[in-house]
PyMOL Python script that loads the backbone (N, CA, C, O; Angstrom):
from pymol import cmd

cmd.read_pdbstr("""\
ATOM      1  N   MET A   1       0.876  -1.162   0.133  1.00  0.00           N
ATOM      2  CA  MET A   1       0.335   0.102   0.014  1.00  0.00           C
ATOM      3  C   MET A   1       1.490   1.194   0.067  1.00  0.00           C
ATOM      4  O   MET A   1       2.570   1.336   0.641  1.00  0.00           O
ATOM      5  N   THR A   2       0.757   1.835  -0.763  1.00  0.00           N
ATOM      6  CA  THR A   2       1.291   3.027  -1.003  1.00  0.00           C
ATOM      7  C   THR A   2       0.640   4.577  -0.619  1.00  0.00           C
ATOM      8  O   THR A   2      -0.407   4.738  -1.246  1.00  0.00           O
ATOM      9  N   THR A   3       0.959   5.657   0.176  1.00  0.00           N
ATOM     10  CA  THR A   3       0.232   6.745   1.187  1.00  0.00           C
ATOM     11  C   THR A   3       0.238   7.653  -0.624  1.00  0.00           C
ATOM     12  O   THR A   3       0.891   7.641  -1.667  1.00  0.00           O
ATOM     13  N   THR A   4      -1.091   8.409   0.055  1.00  0.00           N
ATOM     14  CA  THR A   4      -1.401   9.274  -1.616  1.00  0.00           C
ATOM     15  C   THR A   4      -1.324  10.463  -0.592  1.00  0.00           C
ATOM     16  O   THR A   4      -1.955  11.406  -1.068  1.00  0.00           O
ATOM     17  N   ASP A   5      -0.748  10.801   0.731  1.00  0.00           N
ATOM     18  CA  ASP A   5      -1.072  12.501   0.692  1.00  0.00           C
ATOM     19  C   ASP A   5       0.673  12.789   0.960  1.00  0.00           C
ATOM     20  O   ASP A   5       1.519  12.112   0.377  1.00  0.00           O
ATOM     21  N   ASN A   6       0.981  13.754   1.806  1.00  0.00           N
ATOM     22  CA  ASN A   6       2.180  14.388   1.807  1.00  0.00           C
ATOM     23  C   ASN A   6       3.168  14.232   2.919  1.00  0.00           C
ATOM     24  O   ASN A   6       4.275  14.763   3.011  1.00  0.00           O
ATOM     25  N   SER A   7       2.722  13.614   3.544  1.00  0.00           N
ATOM     26  CA  SER A   7       3.470  13.000   5.027  1.00  0.00           C
ATOM     27  C   SER A   7       4.995  12.826   5.100  1.00  0.00           C
ATOM     28  O   SER A   7       5.658  12.285   4.215  1.00  0.00           O
ATOM     29  N   TRP A   8       5.459  13.307   6.177  1.00  0.00           N
ATOM     30  CA  TRP A   8       6.893  12.860   6.219  1.00  0.00           C
ATOM     31  C   TRP A   8       6.980  12.535   7.308  1.00  0.00           C
ATOM     32  O   TRP A   8       6.566  13.214   8.248  1.00  0.00           O
ATOM     33  N   VAL A   9       7.826  10.860   7.465  1.00  0.00           N
ATOM     34  CA  VAL A   9       7.880   9.966   8.563  1.00  0.00           C
ATOM     35  C   VAL A   9       9.293  10.554   9.317  1.00  0.00           C
ATOM     36  O   VAL A   9      10.334  10.621   8.663  1.00  0.00           O
ATOM     37  N   LEU A  10       9.231  11.075  11.094  1.00  0.00           N
ATOM     38  CA  LEU A  10      10.607  11.452  11.633  1.00  0.00           C
ATOM     39  C   LEU A  10      10.891   9.908  12.103  1.00  0.00           C
ATOM     40  O   LEU A  10       9.863   9.388  12.537  1.00  0.00           O
ATOM     41  N   ILE A  11      11.853   9.186  12.119  1.00  0.00           N
ATOM     42  CA  ILE A  11      12.641   7.931  12.020  1.00  0.00           C
ATOM     43  C   ILE A  11      14.440   8.252  13.174  1.00  0.00           C
ATOM     44  O   ILE A  11      15.452   8.306  12.474  1.00  0.00           O
ATOM     45  N   THR A  12      14.599   8.374  14.274  1.00  0.00           N
ATOM     46  CA  THR A  12      15.456   8.237  14.861  1.00  0.00           C
ATOM     47  C   THR A  12      16.084   6.661  15.219  1.00  0.00           C
ATOM     48  O   THR A  12      15.600   5.572  15.523  1.00  0.00           O
ATOM     49  N   GLY A  13      17.596   7.283  14.968  1.00  0.00           N
ATOM     50  CA  GLY A  13      18.239   5.833  14.914  1.00  0.00           C
ATOM     51  C   GLY A  13      18.182   4.870  13.618  1.00  0.00           C
ATOM     52  O   GLY A  13      18.023   3.650  13.648  1.00  0.00           O
ATOM     53  N   ALA A  14      18.316   5.531  12.681  1.00  0.00           N
ATOM     54  CA  ALA A  14      17.826   4.576  11.097  1.00  0.00           C
ATOM     55  C   ALA A  14      19.165   3.683  10.943  1.00  0.00           C
ATOM     56  O   ALA A  14      19.157   2.481  10.679  1.00  0.00           O
ATOM     57  N   SER A  15      20.590   4.663  11.205  1.00  0.00           N
ATOM     58  CA  SER A  15      21.556   3.756  11.093  1.00  0.00           C
ATOM     59  C   SER A  15      21.149   2.248  10.476  1.00  0.00           C
ATOM     60  O   SER A  15      21.187   1.720   9.364  1.00  0.00           O
ATOM     61  N   SER A  16      20.641   1.761  12.154  1.00  0.00           N
ATOM     62  CA  SER A  16      20.758   0.375  12.230  1.00  0.00           C
ATOM     63  C   SER A  16      19.315   0.011  12.937  1.00  0.00           C
ATOM     64  O   SER A  16      18.372   0.791  13.070  1.00  0.00           O
ATOM     65  N   GLY A  17      19.386  -1.707  13.464  1.00  0.00           N
ATOM     66  CA  GLY A  17      18.171  -2.524  13.862  1.00  0.00           C
ATOM     67  C   GLY A  17      16.968  -1.563  13.163  1.00  0.00           C
ATOM     68  O   GLY A  17      16.866  -1.135  12.013  1.00  0.00           O
ATOM     69  N   PHE A  18      15.976  -1.385  14.519  1.00  0.00           N
ATOM     70  CA  PHE A  18      14.563  -1.071  14.035  1.00  0.00           C
ATOM     71  C   PHE A  18      14.346   0.592  13.426  1.00  0.00           C
ATOM     72  O   PHE A  18      13.576   1.006  12.559  1.00  0.00           O
ATOM     73  N   GLY A  19      15.146   1.167  14.090  1.00  0.00           N
ATOM     74  CA  GLY A  19      15.175   2.051  12.892  1.00  0.00           C
ATOM     75  C   GLY A  19      15.615   2.369  11.443  1.00  0.00           C
ATOM     76  O   GLY A  19      15.229   3.287  10.719  1.00  0.00           O
ATOM     77  N   GLU A  20      16.309   1.615  11.251  1.00  0.00           N
ATOM     78  CA  GLU A  20      16.480   0.813   9.529  1.00  0.00           C
ATOM     79  C   GLU A  20      15.216  -0.043   8.904  1.00  0.00           C
ATOM     80  O   GLU A  20      14.758  -0.090   7.762  1.00  0.00           O
ATOM     81  N   GLU A  21      14.770  -0.832  10.382  1.00  0.00           N
ATOM     82  CA  GLU A  21      13.303  -1.744   9.697  1.00  0.00           C
ATOM     83  C   GLU A  21      11.954  -0.466   9.668  1.00  0.00           C
ATOM     84  O   GLU A  21      10.902  -0.701   9.073  1.00  0.00           O
ATOM     85  N   PHE A  22      12.177   0.735  10.330  1.00  0.00           N
ATOM     86  CA  PHE A  22      10.783   1.230  10.199  1.00  0.00           C
ATOM     87  C   PHE A  22      11.311   2.512   8.919  1.00  0.00           C
ATOM     88  O   PHE A  22      10.422   3.258   8.510  1.00  0.00           O
ATOM     89  N   ALA A  23      12.249   2.629   8.554  1.00  0.00           N
ATOM     90  CA  ALA A  23      12.537   3.364   7.327  1.00  0.00           C
ATOM     91  C   ALA A  23      12.357   3.338   6.066  1.00  0.00           C
ATOM     92  O   ALA A  23      12.158   4.160   5.172  1.00  0.00           O
ATOM     93  N   ARG A  24      12.589   0.998   6.283  1.00  0.00           N
ATOM     94  CA  ARG A  24      12.655   0.359   4.966  1.00  0.00           C
ATOM     95  C   ARG A  24      10.746   0.560   4.976  1.00  0.00           C
ATOM     96  O   ARG A  24      10.297   1.263   4.071  1.00  0.00           O
ATOM     97  N   GLN A  25       9.855   0.020   5.860  1.00  0.00           N
ATOM     98  CA  GLN A  25       8.517  -0.349   5.801  1.00  0.00           C
ATOM     99  C   GLN A  25       7.886   0.826   5.376  1.00  0.00           C
ATOM    100  O   GLN A  25       6.852   0.664   4.726  1.00  0.00           O
ATOM    101  N   TYR A  26       8.486   2.649   5.714  1.00  0.00           N
ATOM    102  CA  TYR A  26       7.735   3.910   5.692  1.00  0.00           C
ATOM    103  C   TYR A  26       7.722   3.859   4.220  1.00  0.00           C
ATOM    104  O   TYR A  26       6.664   3.981   3.603  1.00  0.00           O
ATOM    105  N   ALA A  27       8.405   3.752   3.866  1.00  0.00           N
ATOM    106  CA  ALA A  27       9.333   4.224   2.318  1.00  0.00           C
ATOM    107  C   ALA A  27       8.656   3.175   1.260  1.00  0.00           C
ATOM    108  O   ALA A  27       8.597   3.476   0.068  1.00  0.00           O
ATOM    109  N   GLU A  28       8.215   2.093   1.685  1.00  0.00           N
ATOM    110  CA  GLU A  28       7.812   0.635   0.712  1.00  0.00           C
ATOM    111  C   GLU A  28       6.197   1.483   1.047  1.00  0.00           C
ATOM    112  O   GLU A  28       5.400   1.422   0.110  1.00  0.00           O
ATOM    113  N   GLN A  29       5.930   1.914   1.770  1.00  0.00           N
ATOM    114  CA  GLN A  29       4.396   2.575   1.645  1.00  0.00           C
ATOM    115  C   GLN A  29       4.252   4.602   1.484  1.00  0.00           C
ATOM    116  O   GLN A  29       3.565   5.541   1.885  1.00  0.00           O
ATOM    117  N   GLY A  30       5.292   4.333   0.725  1.00  0.00           N
ATOM    118  CA  GLY A  30       5.432   5.939  -0.196  1.00  0.00           C
ATOM    119  C   GLY A  30       5.702   6.854   1.008  1.00  0.00           C
ATOM    120  O   GLY A  30       5.927   8.049   0.817  1.00  0.00           O
ATOM    121  N   HIS A  31       5.691   6.498   1.842  1.00  0.00           N
ATOM    122  CA  HIS A  31       6.362   8.630   2.799  1.00  0.00           C
ATOM    123  C   HIS A  31       7.597   8.753   2.284  1.00  0.00           C
ATOM    124  O   HIS A  31       8.175   7.897   1.614  1.00  0.00           O
ATOM    125  N   SER A  32       8.093  10.032   2.654  1.00  0.00           N
ATOM    126  CA  SER A  32       8.944  10.742   2.551  1.00  0.00           C
ATOM    127  C   SER A  32       9.651  10.848   3.997  1.00  0.00           C
ATOM    128  O   SER A  32       9.027  10.948   5.053  1.00  0.00           O
ATOM    129  N   LEU A  33      11.448  10.800   3.840  1.00  0.00           N
ATOM    130  CA  LEU A  33      11.575  10.356   5.399  1.00  0.00           C
ATOM    131  C   LEU A  33      12.552  11.578   6.046  1.00  0.00           C
ATOM    132  O   LEU A  33      13.000  12.464   5.318  1.00  0.00           O
ATOM    133  N   VAL A  34      12.666  11.556   6.644  1.00  0.00           N
ATOM    134  CA  VAL A  34      13.488  12.172   7.843  1.00  0.00           C
ATOM    135  C   VAL A  34      14.226  11.012   8.837  1.00  0.00           C
ATOM    136  O   VAL A  34      13.724  10.314   9.718  1.00  0.00           O
ATOM    137  N   LEU A  35      15.718  11.093   8.307  1.00  0.00           N
ATOM    138  CA  LEU A  35      16.081  10.234   9.148  1.00  0.00           C
ATOM    139  C   LEU A  35      17.508  10.668   9.875  1.00  0.00           C
ATOM    140  O   LEU A  35      18.594  10.965   9.380  1.00  0.00           O
ATOM    141  N   VAL A  36      17.005  10.571  11.427  1.00  0.00           N
ATOM    142  CA  VAL A  36      18.198  10.912  12.352  1.00  0.00           C
ATOM    143  C   VAL A  36      18.960   8.798  13.233  1.00  0.00           C
ATOM    144  O   VAL A  36      18.486   7.732  13.628  1.00  0.00           O
ATOM    145  N   ALA A  37      20.574   9.609  13.006  1.00  0.00           N
ATOM    146  CA  ALA A  37      20.913   8.868  13.936  1.00  0.00           C
ATOM    147  C   ALA A  37      22.966   9.900  13.657  1.00  0.00           C
ATOM    148  O   ALA A  37      23.462  10.914  13.166  1.00  0.00           O
ATOM    149  N   ARG A  38      23.395   8.429  14.533  1.00  0.00           N
ATOM    150  CA  ARG A  38      24.950   9.165  14.473  1.00  0.00           C
ATOM    151  C   ARG A  38      25.736   8.986  13.720  1.00  0.00           C
ATOM    152  O   ARG A  38      26.745   9.690  13.687  1.00  0.00           O
ATOM    153  N   ARG A  39      25.529   8.006  12.889  1.00  0.00           N
ATOM    154  CA  ARG A  39      26.643   7.304  12.066  1.00  0.00           C
ATOM    155  C   ARG A  39      26.178   7.728  10.758  1.00  0.00           C
ATOM    156  O   ARG A  39      25.296   7.055  10.226  1.00  0.00           O
ATOM    157  N   LEU A  40      26.891   9.289   9.848  1.00  0.00           N
ATOM    158  CA  LEU A  40      26.312   9.874   8.466  1.00  0.00           C
ATOM    159  C   LEU A  40      26.653   8.912   7.563  1.00  0.00           C
ATOM    160  O   LEU A  40      26.074   8.957   6.477  1.00  0.00           O
ATOM    161  N   ASP A  41      27.707   7.784   7.813  1.00  0.00           N
ATOM    162  CA  ASP A  41      28.045   7.055   6.082  1.00  0.00           C
ATOM    163  C   ASP A  41      27.327   5.556   6.164  1.00  0.00           C
ATOM    164  O   ASP A  41      27.320   4.891   5.128  1.00  0.00           O
ATOM    165  N   ARG A  42      26.864   5.136   7.085  1.00  0.00           N
ATOM    166  CA  ARG A  42      25.168   4.390   7.070  1.00  0.00           C
ATOM    167  C   ARG A  42      24.398   5.303   6.805  1.00  0.00           C
ATOM    168  O   ARG A  42      24.283   5.385   5.582  1.00  0.00           O
ATOM    169  N   LEU A  43      23.820   6.020   7.316  1.00  0.00           N
ATOM    170  CA  LEU A  43      22.867   7.135   6.707  1.00  0.00           C
ATOM    171  C   LEU A  43      22.529   7.305   5.434  1.00  0.00           C
ATOM    172  O   LEU A  43      21.363   7.174   5.065  1.00  0.00           O
ATOM    173  N   GLN A  44      23.570   7.633   4.575  1.00  0.00           N
ATOM    174  CA  GLN A  44      23.561   8.343   3.479  1.00  0.00           C
ATOM    175  C   GLN A  44      23.484   7.055   2.384  1.00  0.00           C
ATOM    176  O   GLN A  44      22.844   7.234   1.348  1.00  0.00           O
ATOM    177  N   VAL A  45      24.329   5.389   2.693  1.00  0.00           N
ATOM    178  CA  VAL A  45      23.645   4.845   2.200  1.00  0.00           C
ATOM    179  C   VAL A  45      22.142   4.086   2.172  1.00  0.00           C
ATOM    180  O   VAL A  45      21.751   3.307   1.302  1.00  0.00           O
ATOM    181  N   LEU A  46      21.682   4.366   2.923  1.00  0.00           N
ATOM    182  CA  LEU A  46      19.755   3.800   3.343  1.00  0.00           C
ATOM    183  C   LEU A  46      18.993   4.536   2.501  1.00  0.00           C
ATOM    184  O   LEU A  46      18.132   4.146   1.712  1.00  0.00           O
ATOM    185  N   ALA A  47      19.615   6.314   2.872  1.00  0.00           N
ATOM    186  CA  ALA A  47      18.864   6.784   2.120  1.00  0.00           C
ATOM    187  C   ALA A  47      19.178   7.279   0.922  1.00  0.00           C
ATOM    188  O   ALA A  47      18.581   8.189   0.348  1.00  0.00           O
ATOM    189  N   GLU A  48      20.276   6.585   0.468  1.00  0.00           N
ATOM    190  CA  GLU A  48      20.085   6.395  -1.603  1.00  0.00           C
ATOM    191  C   GLU A  48      19.619   5.559  -1.913  1.00  0.00           C
ATOM    192  O   GLU A  48      18.820   5.782  -2.823  1.00  0.00           O
ATOM    193  N   ALA A  49      19.721   4.104  -1.472  1.00  0.00           N
ATOM    194  CA  ALA A  49      19.007   2.941  -1.539  1.00  0.00           C
ATOM    195  C   ALA A  49      17.351   3.117  -1.489  1.00  0.00           C
ATOM    196  O   ALA A  49      16.685   2.514  -2.331  1.00  0.00           O
ATOM    197  N   LEU A  50      16.632   4.035  -0.392  1.00  0.00           N
ATOM    198  CA  LEU A  50      15.407   4.183  -0.269  1.00  0.00           C
ATOM    199  C   LEU A  50      14.976   5.067  -1.337  1.00  0.00           C
ATOM    200  O   LEU A  50      13.871   5.012  -1.877  1.00  0.00           O
ATOM    201  N   ARG A  51      16.072   6.028  -1.663  1.00  0.00           N
ATOM    202  CA  ARG A  51      15.349   7.190  -3.005  1.00  0.00           C
ATOM    203  C   ARG A  51      15.285   6.520  -4.221  1.00  0.00           C
ATOM    204  O   ARG A  51      14.360   6.592  -5.031  1.00  0.00           O
ATOM    205  N   ARG A  52      16.303   5.866  -4.318  1.00  0.00           N
ATOM    206  CA  ARG A  52      16.328   4.849  -6.112  1.00  0.00           C
ATOM    207  C   ARG A  52      15.360   3.731  -5.404  1.00  0.00           C
ATOM    208  O   ARG A  52      15.023   3.098  -6.404  1.00  0.00           O
ATOM    209  N   GLN A  53      14.875   3.260  -4.587  1.00  0.00           N
ATOM    210  CA  GLN A  53      13.970   1.582  -4.664  1.00  0.00           C
ATOM    211  C   GLN A  53      12.535   2.142  -5.278  1.00  0.00           C
ATOM    212  O   GLN A  53      11.860   1.903  -6.279  1.00  0.00           O
ATOM    213  N   TYR A  54      12.416   3.243  -3.836  1.00  0.00           N
ATOM    214  CA  TYR A  54      11.093   3.679  -3.986  1.00  0.00           C
ATOM    215  C   TYR A  54      10.320   5.750  -4.111  1.00  0.00           C
ATOM    216  O   TYR A  54       9.290   6.203  -3.614  1.00  0.00           O
ATOM    217  N   ARG A  55      11.072   6.245  -4.711  1.00  0.00           N
ATOM    218  CA  ARG A  55      11.551   7.341  -5.166  1.00  0.00           C
ATOM    219  C   ARG A  55      10.429   7.968  -4.214  1.00  0.00           C
ATOM    220  O   ARG A  55       9.198   8.009  -4.191  1.00  0.00           O
ATOM    221  N   ILE A  56      11.483   8.430  -3.450  1.00  0.00           N
ATOM    222  CA  ILE A  56      10.540   8.990  -1.578  1.00  0.00           C
ATOM    223  C   ILE A  56      12.263  10.104  -1.887  1.00  0.00           C
ATOM    224  O   ILE A  56      13.429   9.909  -2.229  1.00  0.00           O
ATOM    225  N   ASP A  57      11.356  11.261  -1.481  1.00  0.00           N
ATOM    226  CA  ASP A  57      12.248  11.931  -0.195  1.00  0.00           C
ATOM    227  C   ASP A  57      12.748  11.653   0.452  1.00  0.00           C
ATOM    228  O   ASP A  57      12.048  10.868   1.093  1.00  0.00           O
ATOM    229  N   VAL A  58      14.266  11.768   1.152  1.00  0.00           N
ATOM    230  CA  VAL A  58      15.019  11.648   2.408  1.00  0.00           C
ATOM    231  C   VAL A  58      15.921  12.441   2.723  1.00  0.00           C
ATOM    232  O   VAL A  58      17.114  12.388   2.426  1.00  0.00           O
ATOM    233  N   VAL A  59      15.208  13.419   3.511  1.00  0.00           N
ATOM    234  CA  VAL A  59      15.955  13.726   4.833  1.00  0.00           C
ATOM    235  C   VAL A  59      17.157  13.188   5.336  1.00  0.00           C
ATOM    236  O   VAL A  59      17.093  11.986   5.591  1.00  0.00           O
ATOM    237  N   VAL A  60      18.438  13.850   5.591  1.00  0.00           N
ATOM    238  CA  VAL A  60      19.978  12.593   6.711  1.00  0.00           C
ATOM    239  C   VAL A  60      19.815  13.650   7.838  1.00  0.00           C
ATOM    240  O   VAL A  60      19.263  14.738   7.669  1.00  0.00           O
ATOM    241  N   VAL A  61      20.265  13.287   8.814  1.00  0.00           N
ATOM    242  CA  VAL A  61      20.379  14.282  10.075  1.00  0.00           C
ATOM    243  C   VAL A  61      20.983  13.511  11.047  1.00  0.00           C
ATOM    244  O   VAL A  61      20.466  12.493  11.508  1.00  0.00           O
ATOM    245  N   THR A  62      22.282  14.046  11.448  1.00  0.00           N
ATOM    246  CA  THR A  62      23.582  13.252  11.921  1.00  0.00           C
ATOM    247  C   THR A  62      23.568  13.939  13.638  1.00  0.00           C
ATOM    248  O   THR A  62      23.260  15.116  13.823  1.00  0.00           O
ATOM    249  N   PHE A  63      23.935  13.031  14.757  1.00  0.00           N
ATOM    250  CA  PHE A  63      24.399  14.045  15.501  1.00  0.00           C
ATOM    251  C   PHE A  63      25.719  13.742  16.016  1.00  0.00           C
ATOM    252  O   PHE A  63      25.794  12.540  16.269  1.00  0.00           O
ATOM    253  N   HIS A  64      26.821  14.391  16.276  1.00  0.00           N
ATOM    254  CA  HIS A  64      27.888  14.160  16.571  1.00  0.00           C
ATOM    255  C   HIS A  64      28.155  14.886  17.790  1.00  0.00           C
ATOM    256  O   HIS A  64      27.852  16.079  17.819  1.00  0.00           O
ATOM    257  N   ARG A  65      28.921  14.087  19.271  1.00  0.00           N
ATOM    258  CA  ARG A  65      29.278  14.515  20.056  1.00  0.00           C
ATOM    259  C   ARG A  65      30.772  15.328  20.599  1.00  0.00           C
ATOM    260  O   ARG A  65      31.688  14.615  21.009  1.00  0.00           O
ATOM    261  N   PHE A  66      30.890  16.413  20.578  1.00  0.00           N
ATOM    262  CA  PHE A  66      32.151  17.219  20.305  1.00  0.00           C
ATOM    263  C   PHE A  66      32.081  18.162  22.087  1.00  0.00           C
ATOM    264  O   PHE A  66      31.187  18.948  22.403  1.00  0.00           O
ATOM    265  N   PHE A  67      33.144  17.809  22.873  1.00  0.00           N
ATOM    266  CA  PHE A  67      33.206  18.308  23.342  1.00  0.00           C
ATOM    267  C   PHE A  67      32.169  18.232  25.179  1.00  0.00           C
ATOM    268  O   PHE A  67      32.147  18.986  26.152  1.00  0.00           O
ATOM    269  N   GLY A  68      31.506  16.975  24.858  1.00  0.00           N
ATOM    270  CA  GLY A  68      30.362  16.955  25.815  1.00  0.00           C
ATOM    271  C   GLY A  68      29.063  17.477  25.195  1.00  0.00           C
ATOM    272  O   GLY A  68      27.976  17.173  25.687  1.00  0.00           O
ATOM    273  N   HIS A  69      29.160  18.177  24.233  1.00  0.00           N
ATOM    274  CA  HIS A  69      27.292  19.412  23.526  1.00  0.00           C
ATOM    275  C   HIS A  69      27.405  17.887  22.634  1.00  0.00           C
ATOM    276  O   HIS A  69      28.220  17.011  22.341  1.00  0.00           O
ATOM    277  N   GLN A  70      26.051  18.251  22.458  1.00  0.00           N
ATOM    278  CA  GLN A  70      25.783  17.561  20.974  1.00  0.00           C
ATOM    279  C   GLN A  70      25.618  18.307  20.051  1.00  0.00           C
ATOM    280  O   GLN A  70      25.874  19.341  20.669  1.00  0.00           O
ATOM    281  N   GLN A  71      25.230  18.893  18.313  1.00  0.00           N
ATOM    282  CA  GLN A  71      25.869  19.731  17.243  1.00  0.00           C
ATOM    283  C   GLN A  71      25.275  18.304  16.517  1.00  0.00           C
ATOM    284  O   GLN A  71      25.682  17.143  16.567  1.00  0.00           O
ATOM    285  N   ALA A  72      24.366  18.805  15.968  1.00  0.00           N
ATOM    286  CA  ALA A  72      23.559  18.681  14.820  1.00  0.00           C
ATOM    287  C   ALA A  72      23.952  19.122  13.525  1.00  0.00           C
ATOM    288  O   ALA A  72      24.187  20.313  13.318  1.00  0.00           O
ATOM    289  N   ALA A  73      24.068  18.010  12.387  1.00  0.00           N
ATOM    290  CA  ALA A  73      24.821  18.113  11.142  1.00  0.00           C
ATOM    291  C   ALA A  73      23.312  17.804  10.171  1.00  0.00           C
ATOM    292  O   ALA A  73      22.788  16.703  10.337  1.00  0.00           O
ATOM    293  N   LEU A  74      22.706  18.711   9.261  1.00  0.00           N
ATOM    294  CA  LEU A  74      21.777  18.370   8.337  1.00  0.00           C
ATOM    295  C   LEU A  74      22.915  17.759   6.852  1.00  0.00           C
ATOM    296  O   LEU A  74      24.109  17.882   6.577  1.00  0.00           O
ATOM    297  N   THR A  75      21.958  17.225   6.339  1.00  0.00           N
ATOM    298  CA  THR A  75      22.744  16.849   5.134  1.00  0.00           C
ATOM    299  C   THR A  75      20.956  16.665   4.629  1.00  0.00           C
ATOM    300  O   THR A  75      20.147  15.812   4.992  1.00  0.00           O
ATOM    301  N   PRO A  76      20.742  18.093   3.451  1.00  0.00           N
ATOM    302  CA  PRO A  76      19.058  17.919   2.703  1.00  0.00           C
ATOM    303  C   PRO A  76      19.493  17.623   1.754  1.00  0.00           C
ATOM    304  O   PRO A  76      20.629  17.999   1.463  1.00  0.00           O
ATOM    305  N   PRO A  77      18.632  16.714   0.781  1.00  0.00           N
ATOM    306  CA  PRO A  77      18.696  16.000  -0.353  1.00  0.00           C
ATOM    307  C   PRO A  77      18.123  17.173  -1.242  1.00  0.00           C
ATOM    308  O   PRO A  77      18.063  18.355  -0.903  1.00  0.00           O
ATOM    309  N   ALA A  78      17.789  16.730  -2.221  1.00  0.00           N
ATOM    310  CA  ALA A  78      17.471  17.793  -3.771  1.00  0.00           C
ATOM    311  C   ALA A  78      16.160  17.925  -3.832  1.00  0.00           C
ATOM    312  O   ALA A  78      15.542  17.829  -4.892  1.00  0.00           O
ATOM    313  N   LEU A  79      15.382  18.258  -2.212  1.00  0.00           N
ATOM    314  CA  LEU A  79      14.026  18.749  -2.602  1.00  0.00           C
ATOM    315  C   LEU A  79      13.322  19.189  -4.311  1.00  0.00           C
ATOM    316  O   LEU A  79      13.959  19.819  -5.154  1.00  0.00           O
ATOM    317  N   SER A  80      12.187  18.776  -4.458  1.00  0.00           N
ATOM    318  CA  SER A  80      11.096  19.525  -5.291  1.00  0.00           C
ATOM    319  C   SER A  80      11.208  20.048  -4.919  1.00  0.00           C
ATOM    320  O   SER A  80      11.556  19.764  -3.773  1.00  0.00           O
ATOM    321  N   PRO A  81      11.081  21.918  -5.335  1.00  0.00           N
ATOM    322  CA  PRO A  81       9.784  23.175  -4.899  1.00  0.00           C
ATOM    323  C   PRO A  81       8.131  22.231  -4.085  1.00  0.00           C
ATOM    324  O   PRO A  81       7.475  22.719  -3.164  1.00  0.00           O
ATOM    325  N   THR A  82       7.923  21.294  -4.549  1.00  0.00           N
ATOM    326  CA  THR A  82       6.650  20.665  -3.838  1.00  0.00           C
ATOM    327  C   THR A  82       6.870  19.856  -2.591  1.00  0.00           C
ATOM    328  O   THR A  82       6.176  20.064  -1.596  1.00  0.00           O
ATOM    329  N   ALA A  83       7.553  19.192  -2.605  1.00  0.00           N
ATOM    330  CA  ALA A  83       7.974  18.555  -1.264  1.00  0.00           C
ATOM    331  C   ALA A  83       9.260  19.290  -0.426  1.00  0.00           C
ATOM    332  O   ALA A  83      10.025  18.700   0.337  1.00  0.00           O
ATOM    333  N   ALA A  84       9.292  20.713  -0.767  1.00  0.00           N
ATOM    334  CA  ALA A  84       9.928  21.311   0.105  1.00  0.00           C
ATOM    335  C   ALA A  84       9.205  22.291   0.913  1.00  0.00           C
ATOM    336  O   ALA A  84       9.469  22.719   2.037  1.00  0.00           O
ATOM    337  N   SER A  85       8.134  22.591   0.031  1.00  0.00           N
ATOM    338  CA  SER A  85       7.443  23.307   0.497  1.00  0.00           C
ATOM    339  C   SER A  85       6.142  22.441   1.736  1.00  0.00           C
ATOM    340  O   SER A  85       5.805  22.718   2.887  1.00  0.00           O
ATOM    341  N   THR A  86       5.831  21.615   1.009  1.00  0.00           N
ATOM    342  CA  THR A  86       5.099  20.495   2.364  1.00  0.00           C
ATOM    343  C   THR A  86       5.857  19.730   3.498  1.00  0.00           C
ATOM    344  O   THR A  86       5.517  18.808   4.239  1.00  0.00           O
ATOM    345  N   MET A  87       6.877  20.368   3.378  1.00  0.00           N
ATOM    346  CA  MET A  87       7.472  19.906   4.739  1.00  0.00           C
ATOM    347  C   MET A  87       7.925  20.393   5.868  1.00  0.00           C
ATOM    348  O   MET A  87       7.961  19.946   7.014  1.00  0.00           O
ATOM    349  N   PHE A  88       8.511  22.083   5.026  1.00  0.00           N
ATOM    350  CA  PHE A  88       8.249  23.104   5.864  1.00  0.00           C
ATOM    351  C   PHE A  88       7.569  23.902   6.140  1.00  0.00           C
ATOM    352  O   PHE A  88       7.938  25.038   6.437  1.00  0.00           O
ATOM    353  N   ARG A  89       6.062  23.397   6.104  1.00  0.00           N
ATOM    354  CA  ARG A  89       5.216  24.306   5.996  1.00  0.00           C
ATOM    355  C   ARG A  89       4.787  24.403   7.636  1.00  0.00           C
ATOM    356  O   ARG A  89       4.651  23.335   8.233  1.00  0.00           O
ATOM    357  N   SER A  90       4.622  25.386   8.202  1.00  0.00           N
ATOM    358  CA  SER A  90       3.951  25.557   9.238  1.00  0.00           C
ATOM    359  C   SER A  90       2.538  25.777   9.524  1.00  0.00           C
ATOM    360  O   SER A  90       1.858  26.139   8.564  1.00  0.00           O
ATOM    361  N   THR A  91       1.967  25.635  10.635  1.00  0.00           N
ATOM    362  CA  THR A  91       0.650  25.306  10.327  1.00  0.00           C
ATOM    363  C   THR A  91       0.224  26.192  12.222  1.00  0.00           C
ATOM    364  O   THR A  91       0.641  25.940  13.353  1.00  0.00           O
ATOM    365  N   PRO A  92      -0.663  27.123  11.734  1.00  0.00           N
ATOM    366  CA  PRO A  92      -0.904  27.683  13.262  1.00  0.00           C
ATOM    367  C   PRO A  92      -1.120  27.409  14.075  1.00  0.00           C
ATOM    368  O   PRO A  92      -2.160  26.926  13.627  1.00  0.00           O
ATOM    369  N   LEU A  93      -1.203  27.087  15.515  1.00  0.00           N
ATOM    370  CA  LEU A  93      -2.260  26.536  16.386  1.00  0.00           C
ATOM    371  C   LEU A  93      -2.996  27.502  16.717  1.00  0.00           C
ATOM    372  O   LEU A  93      -2.829  28.567  16.123  1.00  0.00           O
ATOM    373  N   ASP A  94      -3.923  27.410  17.662  1.00  0.00           N
ATOM    374  CA  ASP A  94      -5.870  27.526  17.987  1.00  0.00           C
ATOM    375  C   ASP A  94      -4.975  27.485  19.578  1.00  0.00           C
ATOM    376  O   ASP A  94      -5.599  27.529  20.638  1.00  0.00           O
TER     377      ASP A  94
END
""", "prot")
cmd.dss("prot")
cmd.show_as("cartoon", "prot")
cmd.util.cbc("prot")
cmd.orient("prot")
């Protein structure tokens, strides 16, 4: 089953184990993904494989420890204008 909406799924720990499996399952359903983990090399390999196999948008975010502080690094994909506007759309809260 594939999705017909423009939803994005955020998956933490996506470089292995359950996180990687969740990424594969959501990709198979046609969801765009934001993959988060510490291992950039593994995330990039997974992201590219999912982009090719399922033709979805994938954003990779890694976290690094540096002198006791967490730092985030974002590796943006080449998003279509529609995907970018959908992902970064804000919805006002009442």
